N, C-alpha and C positions, 0 to 999 in steps of 0.2 A: 504494499500499499505506499503510495506517494505520502511523504510527510509535508503538511501544510506549514508555513513559518509558524512558530510557537508563540509568540507575544506580539501583542500590538497594545500599546498605551494609548486609551482613547480620550482621556483628561487628566490634567493635573492641576490642582490649585493649592493654595496655601490657605490655611484656616486656624483658626484659634487654638484649635485641638492638635494640629500637626498638619503636615504633609498628605493630601488625599489624592488618591490615584484610583482611578477606573481603567480596568485592563481586562484584554480579552486574551485568551490562549487557546490553542488545540492541543488535545491530548492524544498521542499516537495509540496509546494503549487502550484508549477510549473510541477507536475508529474515528480519530479527528474530530470528536465532539468539540464544540465550541464552548468554553467556559468563561464566564464573566465573573471577575474579583473587584472588592473593594479593599484597599489598603490606607490604613491611617495612621500616620506616624510610624512606629514601628510594628504595629499591630496589624493583623489580618482580621479583616473586619466581617466580611462575607463572601462566600462563593456560591454561584448557580448551581454547584454540583452538589450542596448539602443544603437542601431547604424543607426537609420533611417536618422539621420541628417548628419552624417559623409557620408553616402550613397548619400545623396542629395547634398552634396557639390559636388562632382563628377557630378552628373547627370544636376544640373543646370549650373554648370561651362563649362562642356563639350558640351552640348546642344547649348549654346550659342558660343563655340568655333567652332563647325563643321559647325554652320550657316556662320561664317565669312570666313572660308576656307574649301570650300566645295569639293575642288579637291586636298587637301593636306593630306598626314598623319601626324597625329598631335604629335608634340615632346612635352611631358607633364611632369610637375615636381609636385611631391606632398611633401610638408614640413609636417614632421610628420606621422611616421609609425603606432604607436599605436597596434591595434590588427589587422589592415590590411583592415579595410573595406572601408575606402575611396580610397586605391590603387585598391581593388578588384572591386569597381564600376567603376573605371575609365577604368580598362581593359575590362569591359563589353562592351565598344565601339570598334567596328572594326576599327574605323577611328584612333584609338591611334595606332601609329607607334612605339613609344618607350615611358616609363615610368621610371624615376627616381625617388626614393623614399629616402629623405634624412631624417635622425634621429642622433640626438647628443648623444643618450643614446645607445651604442654598444650591451648592452644585449639586447635591444628590437629587433635589428636585427638578433641575435644570435638566439632567441627565434623562429624567422621565418625560419631561416636557418636551424635549428635542428627540425624544424616543432612541437614543444612543443605547439603552437597554432593552432586552426582549420584551419585558412587560408593558413597557411605557405607553404603547399605543392603545393597549386594552385599557388601562386606568384611565387614560386620556378621553377614551371614546365612552366611559361611563358616566352618565350624568350624576349619579350619586355621588361621585367621588370628587374631593376638594383638597389640594394641597395647602398646608398651612406651614409657612416659614417662621420658627421661633423654637425657644427653648422648652421643650415639654414640660420640664420639671418647675421653671419659673411659671410658666401659664398655668399649671396644674393647681400651684399655690397661689395664684393672682388672679388675672382677668380672665382665666379660660382660654378656649381655643377658636377664637374669633366665630363664635358661632350664637346664634339668638338662644339657644337652649343653653341654662345654666347648668343643668344635669344631664348624663347621657346615660342608656341602657348598658352599655359595655365599653370598657377603654382596655385596649390592650397595648401592652407595652414591650418592646424589643429593641433597646438601646444599649444598655451596659451588657457585659459579658455575664454577669450575675450580680446579686444584692451584695455581694463580698468584693467583686472584682470589676472596678467602674473605670468608665473610660476618663473621667474626672472625678477629684475628690468631692467636688462641690455638690455632687449629686446624692452623697451618703445621706444627708439629711431626710431625703424622700423616704428611705427604706426603713427609718425609724419608727417607733410605735406613733409618735406624735405626728411623724411626715405622713404615715400612712392614714392617721385618722383626719388630718386637715384635707389631704387629697380626696379621702372616701365623700368629702362633700360634693364632688364632682359628680358622683354616681348616684342614679336613681334608687330608691328603696327597692329593694330587690334585684338590683342591677348587679354587674359582674365585673371584677378586675381581674384580667388575664396576664400573665408575665411569663417571658421567655427565661431560662437561665441556662448556660454552659455548665453549671455546676450540679452536683446531685442534691437533692431536697436539704436545705440548710434547717437546722432544729431553732436557731435564734431567729432566723426570719419568719418561720412558721409561727413561732410564739407571737411575736409581733402581728402577724396577719390575725391570728385567732383573737388577740386583743380588741381588734377592729372590726372584723367582719364575723357575720353568723356563721358561715359555712366555708371551710377551707380545704381545697384537694391539692395533692401533688400528683402529677402524672410524670412517670419517667419514660422517655421516648426514645427508642432505639434510632438508630441509621447506620447506613454502611457507607465506608469509605473506599470507593472503588479504586484508586490509587494505591492505597495501603493495603487493601483487601482486609480490612478489620470493621469489627462492629464497634460503634460509640453510643453515648447515653447523653440526654440532656433533659431538661426538666421544664414541665409547664405547670405553673402554678395557678389556679383557679378559686378565687375568693367571692362570695356572695354576700351583698350587704343586706342587712336585716330589712325587713319591710316595715 
């Protein structure tokens, strides 16, 4: 099989969190499959090769949400756009009436608007979908997500690597009991907070969630790394606010 050139840098931007790179590469061992990757500073942020857990965040979160609001169109917020997989999975639910996707990094939004990434067109074409440029954590604690609604049926978060491994230290307050309690004011009674984490379920974070929410679940989600031919696991937390 002919080998297509391996790397193409699609965009490079300097950001307050470090150098941001969007690149595309082909993998010979995967029959020259095109892989999209996001690099931030020295951290590997996301790959289109591993998207199972991002999608399961929406599926676990919104399955619980529609059970709690069977007669309503759902107002959903996603914190963290990435390559768009959490957002696309959310839009697969016909019950979703509106979806706001909040991202701190303007270039990430522009990649989708310009359709530099595979899921950009689908998100752009869906009238339920709106991009919001801003700091999810500050908006959660402050003025909200540029929405007429002050509370939401579900808020799904995929920004930090985990509650213990953060992109920036200033996010730490959000994951504390007091931070979660204030954030919960953005969620409707009976609504859902869903969180992706690259780490196993963390006892201290589960304790904080249980102090704020009426019901808390942690789901371990396996996924396959075809390059290493190994199985890995991440976590999806689903917390339900009391009615």
